[in-house]
C-alpha positions as CSV (number, residue, x, y, z in Angstrom):
1,M,7.4,5.4,-97.6
2,R,5.4,4.5,-100.7
3,K,5.0,0.8,-99.6
4,F,4.5,1.1,-95.8
5,G,3.5,4.8,-95.4
6,R,6.0,5.3,-92.6
7,L,9.6,5.3,-91.5
8,D,10.6,4.0,-88.1
9,I,14.3,3.2,-88.2
10,V,17.4,4.6,-90.0
11,V,20.8,3.1,-89.7
12,N,23.6,5.2,-91.1
13,N,26.4,2.8,-91.8
14,A,28.2,4.1,-95.0
15,A,31.9,4.8,-94.6
16,F,35.0,5.5,-96.6
17,Q,38.5,5.1,-95.2
18,R,42.0,4.8,-96.4
19,T,45.2,4.4,-94.5
20,Y,48.2,6.7,-94.9
21,A,51.7,6.6,-93.6
22,K,51.8,10.3,-93.0
23,P,49.3,13.2,-92.9
24,A,51.0,14.9,-95.9
25,D,49.9,12.0,-98.1
26,I,46.2,12.8,-97.6
27,T,44.9,14.9,-100.5
28,E,42.3,17.6,-100.2
29,R,40.1,15.7,-102.6
30,E,40.3,12.5,-100.5
31,F,39.8,14.4,-97.2
32,D,36.7,16.0,-98.7
33,Q,35.4,12.6,-100.1
34,T,35.8,11.1,-96.6
35,F,33.8,13.8,-95.0
36,R,31.2,13.8,-97.7
37,T,30.7,10.1,-97.4
38,N,30.9,9.7,-93.7
39,V,29.5,12.9,-92.3
40,Y,27.5,14.6,-95.0
41,G,25.7,11.4,-96.0
42,T,24.7,10.7,-92.4
43,F,23.6,14.3,-91.8
44,F,21.4,14.6,-94.9
45,L,19.8,11.2,-94.6
46,S,19.0,11.9,-91.0
47,Q,17.7,15.3,-91.8
48,A,15.3,13.8,-94.5
49,A,14.3,11.0,-92.1
50,L,13.4,13.3,-89.3
51,E,10.8,14.9,-91.7
52,K,9.1,11.5,-92.2
53,M,9.5,9.8,-88.8
54,R,6.9,9.7,-86.1
55,K,7.1,9.5,-82.4
56,G,9.2,6.4,-81.3
57,G,11.4,6.4,-84.3
58,A,15.1,5.7,-84.1
59,I,18.2,6.9,-85.9
60,I,21.4,4.9,-85.3
61,N,24.8,6.2,-86.5
62,T,27.8,4.0,-86.9
63,C,30.6,5.9,-85.1
64,S,33.9,4.2,-84.2
65,I,36.5,3.8,-81.5
66,Q,38.5,6.0,-83.9
67,A,36.5,9.0,-82.6
68,F,38.0,8.6,-79.2
69,N,41.3,7.0,-79.9
70,P,42.4,7.9,-83.4
71,S,45.1,6.0,-85.2
72,A,47.8,8.0,-86.9
73,H,47.2,6.2,-90.2
74,L,43.4,6.9,-90.3
75,L,43.4,10.6,-89.6
76,A,40.6,11.6,-92.1
77,Y,38.4,8.7,-91.2
78,A,38.9,9.2,-87.4
79,A,38.0,12.9,-87.7
80,T,34.8,12.0,-89.5
81,K,33.9,9.5,-86.8
82,A,34.5,12.2,-84.1
83,A,32.2,14.5,-86.0
84,L,29.5,11.7,-86.0
85,V,29.7,11.4,-82.3
86,N,29.1,15.1,-82.0
87,L,26.3,15.0,-84.6
88,T,24.6,12.1,-82.9
89,K,24.5,13.9,-79.5
90,G,23.3,17.1,-81.0
91,M,20.7,15.5,-83.2
92,A,19.4,13.6,-80.2
93,K,18.8,16.9,-78.5
94,A,17.2,18.4,-81.6
95,S,14.8,15.5,-82.1
96,A,13.9,14.8,-78.5
97,K,10.7,16.8,-78.6
98,Q,9.5,14.6,-81.6
99,I,10.3,11.6,-79.3
100,I,12.8,10.3,-81.9
101,R,15.9,8.7,-80.5
102,V,19.3,9.2,-82.0
103,N,22.2,7.0,-80.8
104,G,25.5,5.7,-82.1
105,V,27.5,2.5,-82.0
106,A,31.2,2.9,-81.8
107,P,32.8,-0.4,-82.8
108,G,36.5,-1.2,-82.4
109,P,38.0,-3.4,-85.1
110,V,35.4,-5.2,-87.1
111,W,36.2,-7.5,-90.0
112,T,34.4,-5.9,-93.0
113,P,35.2,-5.6,-96.7
114,L,36.7,-2.2,-95.9
115,I,39.6,-3.8,-94.1
116,P,41.4,-5.7,-96.9
117,S,40.4,-3.1,-99.5
118,T,41.8,-0.1,-97.6
119,M,44.8,-1.4,-95.7
120,P,48.1,-2.9,-96.7
121,R,48.3,-6.7,-96.3
122,S,50.8,-6.4,-93.5
123,K,48.2,-4.4,-91.5
124,Y,45.1,-6.4,-92.1
125,R,46.8,-9.7,-91.3
126,T,47.1,-8.5,-87.7
127,F,43.9,-6.4,-87.7
128,G,42.3,-6.6,-84.2
129,S,45.1,-8.4,-82.5
130,D,45.5,-5.5,-80.1
131,T,42.1,-6.1,-78.5
132,A,41.5,-8.1,-75.3
133,F,40.2,-10.9,-77.5
134,E,43.3,-10.6,-79.9
135,R,41.0,-10.5,-82.9
136,A,38.6,-8.3,-84.8
137,A,34.9,-8.7,-84.3
138,Q,32.6,-10.2,-86.8
139,P,29.6,-8.0,-87.9
140,A,27.2,-10.5,-86.3
141,E,28.8,-9.7,-82.9
142,I,28.0,-6.0,-83.3
143,A,24.5,-6.3,-84.8
144,P,22.6,-6.9,-81.5
145,L,23.5,-3.4,-80.4
146,Y,21.8,-2.0,-83.4
147,V,18.8,-4.2,-82.8
148,F,18.5,-3.1,-79.2
149,L,18.8,0.6,-80.2
150,A,16.1,0.2,-82.8
151,S,13.8,-1.6,-80.4
152,Q,11.3,-0.1,-77.9
153,E,13.4,-1.7,-75.1
154,A,15.7,1.4,-75.8
155,S,12.8,3.8,-75.6
156,Y,14.6,5.9,-72.9
157,V,18.0,5.9,-74.6
158,T,19.0,8.8,-76.7
159,G,22.3,10.7,-77.3
160,E,24.4,7.7,-76.3
161,I,27.3,6.1,-78.0
162,F,27.6,2.4,-77.3
163,G,31.1,0.9,-77.6
164,A,31.8,-2.6,-78.9
165,T,35.6,-2.5,-78.9
166,G,36.8,-5.9,-77.8
167,G,38.2,-4.2,-74.6
168,Q,39.8,-1.2,-76.3
169,T,37.5,1.2,-74.5
170,P,39.3,4.6,-74.2
171,Y,36.3,6.5,-72.8
């Protein structure tokens, strides 16, 4: 704001996840940390951005296929991503009169630093093999969705969740 005097685009992409063999292994502290990182962070950054954005602005939230088809070993993470889908749709309605668009991208498996740092080696070696392409996406394959949603070509798009799931579309 100091340098350019305006805010046009916000991409909420921070996330925390950890895999667990059973729900009983998830501590209250970690469940809370997952929601604080994934949901609270998105909400409060978006709330602050809406105060600064002008007509034509865009907020893009990173959701996940986990919101629609949760994995048993990612319960806390999946629940936060479902909350983000709901938050995205509600915030789109709340900001429509300002002509600010709010949308989400719901990727399937994407090869990011989260994968080897939060999964057992046996899981991340086969990560993404259950997609139609039998592999995880690379971030560069998902990025064009964000670019589209940030652009004026998406000026009539709000409250939508765009999947990029490698054929794992459950919705």
